[in-house]
TORVEX-193220 format. One line per 2 residues: number of its first residue (from 1); for each residue y, x, z of N, C-alpha, C, O. Coordinates in steps of 0.02 Angstrom, whole numbers. Each point is the difference from the previous one (the first is absolute). Layout:
REM TORVEX-193220
NUM) Y,X,Z,Y,X,Z,Y,X,Z,Y,X,Z | ...
This chain:
REM TORVEX-193220
1) -60,42,0,60,-43,0,62,44,0,0,55,28 | 53,-79,-58,64,36,3,44,-32,53,-11,-58,19
3) 60,94,5,45,-25,52,56,-41,-31,13,3,-60 | 21,-42,102,55,-42,-24,55,42,-31,30,-20,-50
5) -14,79,80,53,40,-28,-20,31,-68,43,13,-42 | -108,-3,31,-23,23,-66,5,-56,-51,16,11,-58
7) -28,-72,80,7,-58,-44,73,-9,-20,15,-21,-55 | 29,37,103,72,-3,-16,17,51,-54,42,-13,-43
9) -74,71,45,10,50,-54,-19,-30,-67,35,9,-49 | -92,-44,48,-24,-30,-63,52,-50,-26,16,0,-59
11) 10,-42,103,48,-50,-23,64,31,-26,30,-24,-48 | -8,79,80,59,36,-23,-11,28,-69,43,-3,-43
13) -103,32,32,-16,30,-64,-7,-53,-55,17,12,-58 | -41,-70,75,-5,-54,-48,70,-23,-21,12,-16,-58
15) 34,14,106,70,-18,-15,29,52,-48,38,-18,-45 | -55,82,55,24,52,-45,-29,-10,-71,35,11,-49
17) -98,-30,45,-31,-14,-64,37,-55,-38,14,6,-60 | 2,-59,95,35,-57,-32,67,21,-28,20,-23,-54
19) 14,68,89,64,25,-25,-9,44,-61,39,-3,-48 | -92,43,49,-14,44,-57,-16,-41,-63,21,18,-55
21) -59,-72,64,-19,-40,-57,61,-33,-35,-5,-23,-57 | 60,21,92,61,-30,-28,41,51,-40,47,-19,-35
23) -65,83,39,36,51,-37,-17,-2,-74,-50,-28,-20 | 93,58,-20,-9,-2,-73,-27,66,-29,-9,5,-61
25) -5,44,103,-24,64,-23,-76,2,8,-24,13,55 | -15,-25,-107,-73,-3,7,-33,65,23,-50,-2,35
27) 78,59,-54,-29,64,20,8,11,75,-48,17,34 | 109,-26,-10,13,7,72,-38,-53,39,-28,13,53
29) 28,-73,-80,-35,-56,30,-74,17,13,-25,-9,55 | -8,35,-106,-73,15,6,-13,55,50,-47,-4,39
31) 88,57,-40,-10,57,46,10,-21,72,-41,16,43 | 94,-53,-29,14,-23,68,-52,-50,23,-21,0,58
33) 2,-45,-104,-51,-50,16,-65,33,23,-29,-20,50 | 7,70,-88,-63,33,17,3,36,67,-50,1,37
35) 107,28,-22,8,34,66,-6,-51,57,-35,12,49 | 70,-68,-56,-1,-51,54,-70,-30,7,-23,-10,56
37) -10,-4,-112,-67,-29,4,-47,49,35,-43,-21,40 | 49,85,-54,-41,51,32,14,2,76,-45,9,41
39) 108,-17,-24,19,1,72,-30,-60,36,-22,6,57 | 21,-64,-90,-31,-59,29,-75,11,8,-29,-16,52
41) -3,42,-104,-72,13,4,-17,47,57,-50,-10,35 | 91,61,-26,-13,51,52,-1,-31,70,-41,19,42
43) 85,-67,-30,3,-33,66,-68,-30,18,-22,5,57 | -10,-35,-108,-65,-31,12,-57,50,-1,-47,-5,39
45) 51,54,-84,-54,50,-6,-9,40,64,-56,13,21 | 113,8,9,-6,41,62,-29,-42,58,-21,29,50
47) 20,-94,-57,-31,-43,50,-68,-25,-22,-28,-47,29 | 0,79,-81,-67,-16,-27,-5,-74,-21,-51,-33,13
49) 103,9,-46,0,-69,-23,4,-1,-77,42,35,-29 | -85,-73,-3,3,-9,-72,39,-63,-15,-26,-55,4
51) 89,65,-22,43,-58,-18,22,8,-73,52,-27,-20 | -91,62,-19,20,15,-69,10,-62,-42,45,-3,-42
53) -89,-49,52,5,-60,-41,66,-36,12,30,-27,-47 | -7,26,110,65,-31,15,59,43,-25,48,-26,-29
55) -53,92,40,55,44,-17,12,1,-76,57,5,-22 | -111,-8,-17,7,1,-73,42,-58,-26,30,4,-54
57) -28,-58,93,39,-58,-21,75,13,2,39,-35,-33 | -18,86,71,70,18,2,22,37,-64,59,5,-15
59) -109,19,-23,15,39,-61,13,-48,-57,-41,-7,-45 | 98,-25,48,18,-52,-49,76,-4,-4,33,-20,48
61) -6,39,-105,73,1,-8,30,-71,6,60,-7,11 | -103,-44,-19,24,-69,5,-6,-28,70,11,-59,12
63) -30,103,36,-12,-21,69,62,-37,29,56,27,-3 | -66,-86,29,54,-38,32,-3,7,75,-51,23,27
65) 103,-42,7,1,2,74,-55,-45,29,-33,18,49 | 25,-75,-80,-51,-48,24,-70,28,-8,-42,-5,46
67) 29,35,-103,-66,29,-13,-12,60,47,-55,8,27 | 106,33,-17,-6,56,46,-15,-23,71,-41,29,35
69) 74,-82,-14,-11,-27,68,-72,-25,7,-30,8,53 | 3,-37,-106,-69,-24,0,-49,58,7,-49,-5,37
71) 61,60,-71,-42,59,4,4,32,69,-51,22,27 | 112,-20,0,9,27,67,-39,-41,51,-29,28,47
73) 28,-93,-57,-40,-44,46,-74,17,-4,-36,-4,51 | 12,22,-110,-70,20,-7,-14,64,39,-53,8,30
75) 102,39,-32,-9,64,34,4,-7,76,-22,45,37 | 49,-99,-14,9,-10,73,-66,-1,37,-3,13,60
77) -51,-29,-96,-66,-2,32,-20,69,28,-43,5,43 | 75,48,-67,-17,68,21,43,24,57,-6,58,21
79) 50,-100,6,47,20,52,-29,-16,69,-23,-56,12 | 25,104,32,-24,-10,68,53,-38,41,57,23,4
81) -75,-81,25,49,-38,40,20,37,63,-40,39,28 | 100,-50,-6,23,28,65,-42,-31,55,-11,-61,1
83) -12,103,44,-39,-24,56,44,-29,55,39,37,32 | -44,-101,-21,41,-31,51,-28,19,69,-60,-6,11
85) 104,27,36,-23,17,67,-17,-64,39,25,-54,-15 | -69,61,64,-17,-56,43,57,-15,48,47,39,6
87) -52,-96,27,51,-19,49,4,52,56,55,18,22 | -112,6,-1,-1,51,54,32,65,-23,36,32,38
89) -49,-13,-101,30,60,-26,76,-5,-4,36,48,14 | -12,-107,-33,72,-10,-4,32,2,69,53,30,10
91) -86,-61,38,24,1,69,4,71,28,46,17,37 | -93,24,-56,-2,70,23,57,40,-32,29,44,31
93) -15,-59,-94,53,36,-36,70,-17,27,45,42,-1 | -37,-105,25,65,-23,22,-6,-27,72,11,-59,13
95) -30,104,33,-14,-20,69,61,-31,35,-7,-44,43 | 68,66,-62,59,-23,35,29,-65,-28,47,-29,28
97) -76,6,-83,26,-62,-32,-44,-59,21,-61,1,-7 | 94,-52,34,-36,-60,22,-1,-53,-55,49,-9,-37
99) -104,-26,34,-9,-57,-46,15,21,-73,34,-36,-37 | -60,93,19,10,24,-69,-50,-35,-47,-60,-5,16
101) 84,-18,-72,-44,-31,-50,6,36,-66,56,13,-25 | -113,2,-5,0,29,-66,-4,-54,-53,-24,-55,15
103) 46,68,-75,-5,-50,-54,-74,-17,-14,-42,45,3 | 27,-108,-17,-70,-18,-17,-23,38,-63,36,4,-50
105) -95,24,54,-25,40,-55,-10,-40,-64,3,28,-55 | -14,-94,61,-10,-40,-60,66,-14,-37,0,-29,-54
107) 56,51,83,64,-7,-33,24,67,-29,56,5,-25 | -100,46,29,19,67,-22,-45,21,-58,-59,-17,-2
109) 88,55,-44,-39,29,-54,-22,69,22,35,50,-11 | -93,-46,43,-23,62,32,-13,55,-50,1,59,18
111) -14,-76,-81,-13,50,-51,66,33,-24,-1,49,-37 | 57,-76,58,64,28,-18,35,33,61,61,12,-1
113) -100,1,53,30,25,62,-25,69,18,-60,11,7 | 106,37,2,-16,65,29,14,0,74,-25,43,36
115) 66,-90,-14,14,-9,71,18,-73,12,18,-36,-47 | -24,15,109,19,-68,20,68,1,32,11,34,50
117) 36,-70,-79,66,-3,30,26,-71,1,-9,-37,-48 | 39,18,103,27,-68,4,62,-1,45,8,42,44
119) 35,-91,-56,63,-6,36,-3,-54,54,-35,-51,-7 | 71,63,61,11,-50,52,75,-13,1,37,33,37
121) -12,-81,-78,72,-11,-5,33,-19,66,58,17,11 | -96,-51,33,30,-21,64,18,60,43,49,-2,37
123) -89,55,-42,12,61,41,32,55,-41,14,54,26 | -1,-66,-91,27,52,-46,-44,62,3,24,56,11
125) -90,-67,-22,-47,55,3,-45,-1,-63,-12,-52,-30 | -12,112,13,-53,6,-50,-58,37,32,10,51,33
127) -70,-77,-42,-61,32,24,-38,29,-58,-2,-29,-55 | -30,86,66,-38,33,-52,-67,25,28,-2,30,54
129) -51,-42,-90,-67,26,17,-27,36,-62,1,-27,-55 | -25,88,66,-26,39,-57,-57,44,26,-12,4,61
131) -23,28,-106,-52,47,19,24,71,-15,26,14,-54 | -34,30,103,22,69,-10,-51,40,-41,-49,-28,-25
133) 61,92,19,-44,43,-41,-71,3,29,-46,18,-36 | 37,-36,99,-67,0,32,-32,-69,-3,-52,-11,32
135) 83,-35,-71,-26,-69,-8,2,-38,66,-43,-43,13 | 92,59,29,10,-35,65,61,-45,-4,52,20,-26
137) -59,-81,52,57,-46,1,56,28,43,-11,24,55 | 73,-29,-82,59,18,37,51,-57,-8,1,-35,-51
139) 40,26,102,48,-53,-2,70,25,19,7,47,38 | 44,-79,-65,68,19,14,44,-62,-10,-11,-40,-45
141) 61,34,88,49,-54,-12,69,25,18,9,49,37 | 41,-85,-63,68,20,12,48,-56,-17,-20,-53,-25
143) 83,66,38,53,-48,-17,7,-3,-76,-1,51,-34 | 10,-111,9,11,-10,-71,64,-41,-9,5,-56,23
145) 42,85,-56,64,-36,-12,-11,-63,-40,-38,1,-49 | 70,-55,68,-7,-63,-38,39,2,-66,-8,-43,-43
147) 50,95,36,40,6,-60,-36,40,-55,-19,58,10 | 8,-90,-66,-34,33,-56,53,25,-51,50,-33,-13
149) -63,91,-14,43,29,-51,-43,29,-57,-59,14,10 | 87,-5,-68,-35,33,-55,0,75,13,53,30,10
151) -111,0,-11,-4,71,12,-69,26,-10,-44,-36,-24 | 33,99,41,-66,31,-9,-38,2,65,27,19,52
153) -90,-40,-55,-43,-2,58,-27,70,17,-22,36,-44 | 26,-19,108,-22,67,22,-77,5,-1,-27,56,4
155) -8,-112,-9,-73,2,-3,-25,3,-72,-32,49,-20 | 46,-100,-19,-26,-2,-69,45,37,-49,-20,16,-56
157) 82,-3,78,49,38,-40,18,-35,-66,11,31,-51 | -10,-98,55,22,-40,-56,62,-41,20,13,-11,59
159) 25,-10,-108,58,-43,14,-24,-70,17,-44,-27,-33 | 74,-1,86,-24,-64,24,53,-30,46,54,28,9
161) -70,-87,21,42,-26,53,-22,35,63,-55,-12,24 | 97,55,4,-19,41,57,41,-19,61,54,-29,-5
163) -80,47,64,35,-10,64,-12,61,43,-50,35,-8 | 95,-23,55,-5,58,43,-54,-11,54,3,-48,38
165) -52,93,-37,-53,0,50,13,56,50,11,58,-20 | -12,-74,85,12,50,51,-57,-1,51,-17,-52,28
167) -13,110,-16,-54,7,48,26,38,60,27,55,-6 | -36,-84,66,23,32,62,-53,48,27,-57,-21,12
169) 74,84,-4,-47,50,24,28,39,60,61,7,7 | -104,17,35,21,41,56,24,67,-27,-34,32,-38
171) 94,-13,60,28,63,-26,-22,60,42,-9,54,-27 | 1,-63,93,-23,54,42,-28,-26,65,-8,-61,8
173) -8,104,38,-35,-19,62,45,-37,49,-26,-27,50 | 91,25,-61,43,-34,49,2,-76,-11,37,-36,35
175) -76,11,-83,-5,-72,-9,50,-30,-48,0,-61,-10 | 43,102,-19,48,-25,-48,-34,-13,-68,-51,30,-17
177) 83,-76,-19,-29,-20,-64,49,13,-57,61,-2,10 | -87,13,-68,40,4,-61,-29,-48,-51,-58,-20,4
179) 98,2,-53,-23,-44,-53,1,38,-66,50,30,-19 | -106,-33,-15,-7,32,-66,-18,-53,-51,-38,-46,16
181) 63,52,-75,-18,-51,-49,28,15,-68,28,53,-14 | -37,-104,-30,25,6,-69,-7,-70,-31,-26,-46,31
183) 52,40,-92,-5,-64,-35,-68,-6,-34,-23,46,-33 | -8,-104,43,-66,-14,-30,1,-71,-28,44,-40,15
185) -94,25,-56,-5,-68,-28,-1,-52,56,-38,7,48 | 79,-58,-55,-1,-54,49,-68,-36,-2,-27,-20,51
187) 1,11,-112,-64,-33,-11,-54,53,-10,0,34,-52 | -45,-28,100,-53,51,-4,-48,-12,-57,-32,47,-23
189) 24,-110,1,-44,-14,-56,28,32,-65,-37,29,-40 | 102,-34,32,33,33,-57,-9,75,3,-13,34,-50
191) 22,-8,111,-7,72,12,-70,25,-20,-8,51,-33 | -43,-89,53,-69,19,-15,-13,0,-75,-38,42,-25
193) 68,-88,-12,-9,-3,-72,29,61,-35,-22,19,-54 | 73,11,85,33,59,-30,-28,66,25,11,52,-30
195) -47,-54,86,-22,62,32,-58,30,-40,-56,-27,0 | 70,84,-33,-52,30,-43,-25,67,27,-38,35,-33
197) 59,-18,94,-22,64,31,1,-10,75,53,-7,29 | -112,7,2,-5,-12,72,37,52,41,19,-14,57
199) -9,74,-84,36,52,35,72,-20,14,30,23,48 | -2,-65,-91,69,-25,10,4,-39,66,49,5,37
201) -101,-44,-23,-2,-39,62,-5,47,60,36,-9,49 | -79,59,-53,-9,47,56,64,40,12,18,14,57
203) 17,3,-110,63,37,7,52,-42,36,38,26,41 | -36,-90,-58,48,-44,34,-16,-7,75,44,4,42
205) -108,-14,-27,-20,-6,70,18,62,39,27,-5,55 | -41,62,-83,15,64,34,77,8,10,22,29,50
207) 16,-55,-96,73,7,4,29,-42,56,49,21,32 | -78,-80,-19,32,-46,48,-34,2,69,21,-37,45
209) -71,78,-36,-33,3,65,25,59,41,-22,11,57
């Protein structure tokens, strides 16, 4: 299976293909097309997946957005869904938070998620659950500004509706705290769709902790 962030890479490359097919230079078109198709194939090959029959369908200068979306849906069968933590695991991750509720898994597209993120507008907070490099669940929450602006997300590094996220951390042994943060996607589902490299998430976490 491939990861959600690898699937995001596929979708980005398919968007690049669609743009190339609109160009009028057939020589450049063919060279760039072959490079992108090989890059898509590699994502699946390194994960020991034979998706050649689906990928070959992208090799069509008449490819439409609707047809591309249909092929992408076929490839989704190869994506590993995000593992939802149990209630006990969530409680352990957020010991200081009372009556915390996670979004129902049946309302989430788990195959499009590299991390679980949700907002609590009443408390102006965002909660995040992810798996670290050791495949262990980690949790983090912080203040989330209710004001959204157009900008670049520090996690997925794409332009989106972003809001300032601030995480309160202990600065030293005397018990004082500091706040570290940056602008991130207000909607974590949008962020997940754009996140094509899990290292970007880890870099953000390290920056604000």
